N, C-alpha and C positions, 0 to 999 in steps of 0.2 A: 769548670774550676781548677786551678793550679794552688791544692792546699800546702805543698810543701814552701813554694813562695811566700804565699800570703802568712804561713806559721812564719816563716822565719823575718818576714817583715814586722806581724804584732809584735815578735820576742823583740826584736830590735827597739823599735819604738816603745815597748812600754820600759825596757832598762835605761832608756836616752828618759823619758816622762820621770822615770824616779829619781835618776841625778837633776833634771830641771826643775822638781817640785821641790830640792831643799835647799838650792846653788839660788833662786829666785828669790827665797824668802832671808837667805844667810848673806848674799850679796849686799845689801844696804846696813845691816849690822858689822860686818866685818870690814867694812870701807870707816864707817863711823867709829869702828875701834882702830881704824889706822888712823883716824883724824883727821878725814875728810867731810866737807860741807855738801849740805842737800845738793846744791848745785853741782859738784864733783860726780855724786855719784848719778844726778839725773844725765850728765855728759858719759860718765862711762856704760851708762843703759843704750844712750842712745847711739856708743861707736860700736855697741855690740850688735843693735839692730843694723845699723848702716854696713856694718863688715858682711853680715849675711846676707843682707840684699845683694853687696856686691860680687861675693861670692857664689853668690845662686845666679848672676847674670853670667859671669865669668862662666859656669858651669853651660848655660844654658845656649852661650854662643861657642863653645869649643867641647862641649860634654860628648855631643853627639862623633866624636873622634874614638869615643872610648869605651868601653863597656860600663854599663852602670854599675856592676858589682865591684869595677874597679876605683871609681869616682866615690862612690861611698865606702869602702877602706879607707881610701886618701883623707877622706874627710874624719874618718872616728882618730886617724893617726894626728890629726887636729886639733880632735875635741881633746885627746889624752894628753897630748903638749897646753892646750889652754889651763887644763884643768892644774898643770905642773907650774905654768906660766902665775900661776893667782896663788898658788901656793907658796912662793918663792920670792914673790916680787910684793915690795910695799909702797912705792912711790908713785904717785898719782899718773905721770907720762908713763913711765914703761907699763902698766896696767891698763892705761889708752889706747897703747898699742898694741899689748893682746888683745883688750878687748876688740879690736877693731878688725883684726885678722884670724881671730879664734871663732868659737862656736859656741861663746855662752850665751844662755837664752835668759833674761831678765823676764819673761812673761810666762803663763802659766799654759800657753797653746806653744805649737809648735813652729817657730821660725825661722828653721835654720837652711842650709844647704840639703840636708836627708827628703825634706817636705817632696819638691817635684819629683824627684827621684824615686822616692818610694811611693807617691802616688801613681806617677806613669806606671810602674811596675803593677800596683795592685789591679789600676784599671785594666791592663792588659790578663792578669790573672783571674778574672771571674767573668760569669758572663754578664750581659747590660741589664739585665733584670733584677742580679744581684749586686749592683754596682753600690747603690746607695747604702743596702743593708754592710757593704763589705767598709765600707766610709765612715759609716757608724761603728763597724765593731775598732774597725783602726782606728778612732778617737774616743772609743769607750775604753779603751786598752789605755792608753797615751791619756786620760784622765784618770783612771781607777790609779795607774802607778804614780802619776803625779801629787795625789791624795795621801800617797802613803809617803812619798816623799818628802812634801808638807809637813808630815809628823816627825820624818825625821829631823828635823830642821830644831827640836830642842835637844839630840842627842851633844850639841857642841857645850851645852849648860851641864850637864854630867860628866862629859870626862875629864874635866882638872881635877873633879875628887875621886874618880876611881884611878885616874891615873898620876896626878900628880904634876899635870903639865899646868898652862895659862890657856886663859880662855882665847885668846888668841890663836895660840899654837892650835888647839881643838878646830878651830875654825879653817886654819887652813890644812889639816888633814881630812876636813868634808872633801877640798878640794884636788885631794892626791885622792879620793873615791870618786871621786868624778872623772880624773883620767882612767881610772882600772876600769871604770863603765866603759869608756872608750874603745879599751881596748879589747873588752869583751863583746861589745857590737861588731869589731873588728871579724873578731871567729864568728859570728853568726853569719854578714856578708857573704864571708867568704866560702859560707856552705850553696852561696844560689846555686841554682844548677846551670852550666852554661847553655840551656836551650831557650831558658827565659831571657836571659843575654842577647843571646842571638836574634830571639823575635824579635826582642826591643830594637835592636841596632838596625834590620833592616827594615820596621816599621818609621822609624823618626824620619819626621820630616817638618820643612819650614812652614810656617803657617800661610795659607792661600788664600783660600774662598772662605774661610773661618777669621780672616786678621782684623776685619772691622769690628765684629761682634767679640772679640777676646780683647780688644785694646779699650773699647766702652768698659767692658766689666775688669778690665785692670782696672780702669782710672776711677772706677766708684769702688771698687776694694780698694784702691789706696785711700780714698777719702774715709773709707771705715778704719785701714788700718792707722791713719795718722789720728783720728778719735781714739782709738783704743791703744794708741801708744801714750796717752795720758795716763793710764790706768794699767799699763803691765804690772805685774802683780809684785817686782820690788817695789815700784812708786806706791802702790795702794799697801804695801805693808809697813814703808816708811811713813805714811800717812797715819795708819794706825800707832806707831811707836811713837810719833809726834803727839796726837792729838789725844791718845790714851793710855801711853806711857803701856803698852803691853810688852810682853817675854816675846822673847820668838818661840818658846814651848806655846803660849795661849795663841800667838798669831798660828803657828802651824797646824794649831786642833782649829781655828773657823776655817784655812783654807783646804784642808783637809776635808769639811762637807761641801764646803763649795765647788769641789773637784767630783766629789762625789755626786752632789745635784747635777753636776754639768753632765755627768757620766749616765746619769740614768736620763737625761735630757737626750741623748744621742738614741738612746734607741724608740723614743717616743717620738723622736723627728720621724726616723722612717715610716712607722704608722700614719703620721701625719701628711708625710711628702705623699702617700700613694691616695691619701683620701682629697687632699685642694691643690697638690701640686709643690714643684720645689720652691720656686719664686714667694708664691703666697706661704709655705712655709718660714722661708727666711724672713720675711717682712714681720707678717703677724706675730710670733715669737720674738723676736728683736727688738721691734718698736718699746712695749710695755718694758721690758728689761732695761732700756736706754733711760724710760721715765724715772725708775725706781736708782737709777746710778743718780740721776740729777738730784734727787730728792734725799741723796745720806747724807752733804754736809750739812744741810739743815736740822738734821734730826741729833739731839744732844746727848741724848743716854744713847749707851752700848749696846744694850739688847738691839732696841728698835734700828741700828745701823748694820749688825747682825743679820737680824732678819730683811733687811733689806738687800745685803749682800746675797743672803742666802736666793730669795726669791729672782734676784737679776740672776745668779748662776741658774736655777734652773731652767732658766729660758732664753739666757744669752746666747747660749751654744747651740742650739740645735741649727742654725745655720752653718755650724762648722761640715759636719758630713754632707747637707743638703748643698752647701755650695760646692764644695770638691766635688760632688757627684755630677750637679749640675753644667760643670765646666767641661767635665771628660764628656758629657751628655752632647751638648749641643756644637762638638767639632767631630772631625774625623777620627776615626784613630790612629791614622799615621802622624795628626796635628797634634797629639794628647801632649807628649811631652813640652814641645814649644809651647802650647795652650799652658800646662800647669807651670813652667817658669816664668812665661811672660806675666799670667796675672799672682804669683809668687813673687817677684821681685819689688814688681812698684811697692807692693806691700810691705816689705820689710825696709825700703828707702824710706818711705810715706811713716811707717811706725815710728823711722828713725829720729825724727826730728822732734816730736813731741816729747820725750822723756826727760830732755834739757829743758823745756820749757816748765813742764812740771817739777823738774828740782827747785829751779828758780821762784816759781810760785811758792813752792811749798817753805821755800827759804824766807818768803817775805810772811809767809802767816799759813797756821795750821787748818785753817778753814776749811781748804777741800776745794778751792777752785779747778783744778784738775780735772777733778770728776764731772762738774759741771761743765768743764770744755768738751770732756769727754760723750758726754750723754747730749749735748746738742750736735754734734757734728754727725753722731752715729745717726740721730733721727733725719737729720738732713739725707745722712746718706741711703734710709732705710726707703723714705720718699721717693728719690730720685731712679731706687732699683726698680721698684713698683711700677714706675712711669714708665720706664724705659724696655722692660723686660717682661713684664705681666703676659704680654701674646705670645713670648719665644718660647715655644715649649718641648721639650725633649723627645724623640721617638715614642717613647713608650707610654708618654702622659698624653699624645696624639691618638695612639692606636686604643687607649684605653676607654671602654665603656662610658658612655656618657652619666650613665647614673653615678660611677664611680668616680668621676671626679669633680664632684659640689664645687663650686665657687672656686673652678680654674677655668678663666678664661679660654676661651677658644683663641686662635689664630686668627 
């Protein structure tokens, strides 16, 4: 295990999650402050996800010509430019262009170009037996720092009283901070050792024997991501602002605890996966979480809405480290960078379609139709994943004693 590489990846992931945590909540408030409608907010969220998908695709096609470290540093420069762009532009069309070419993340998870590159480096730096745990730590760090970032969403409401600036200016300062975080990540990636880069560069190869399997997973993950696009954090925050007239600080506290619960679930996912297998863990935790999501709009009291969101958060993210580990496990080591990119790009592109639809639906009604659409789509994904991949087990599950894999079907 290369601790130096994993530690730098985890630190960079945490910093980016911190910035994403507050930006995803402040983005709809900032756009409302600028006078933009819910549909325009949804379109901007769509543009951010589509841009991330296209950029990841570009890296997947041509990134093998460059060191991973160099590509990651270039992405952090783009992150800094994105923050400056949102802080200085107020008109819709310039913001739409910046959202499309930039790195802004409207969701609580990582959907950016950083993800497949970091996954490939992380999978290479740890032993196969430690892979799921490593991805769980990666997700844990991201979720915990995103939780702290959500609490920071209340800072702009304090800045006007402290410094005598406008609320809009305080929101713009938070985007400047986002740019500073990007530059800090560049310094962290710069310290990645050349040995790790060289190993990755030699190992990289296009998909061959794993092509059909990876393409099938990419299609399924895209369906899941399309459903998830209806409930990216920015759109759920917008729904809470509309439905219950909550402040950014209150919504930040709610998402702080949802992120904490998600973080705890990552650790539980490792134990559950060792017991019942990766695919069973993904499906058995995801299904009840999606049923909770469907139920949320039908609950009129805020307290019960928060309870359902908390239950969903405690269950819905267990598939994140297990999914990443599963993809890395069922392909050859030299195919891992390509597999990570191919399963990430369609997810980003599929997720890009639904925020605009969510914004349109929220512009018509505050009932919460996007939450129902998300939950129903994700239930279909869960059932298809179980049907298609329950017998495709990673090598470590195949060699495990039968008593240790209860409920994990044999090949």
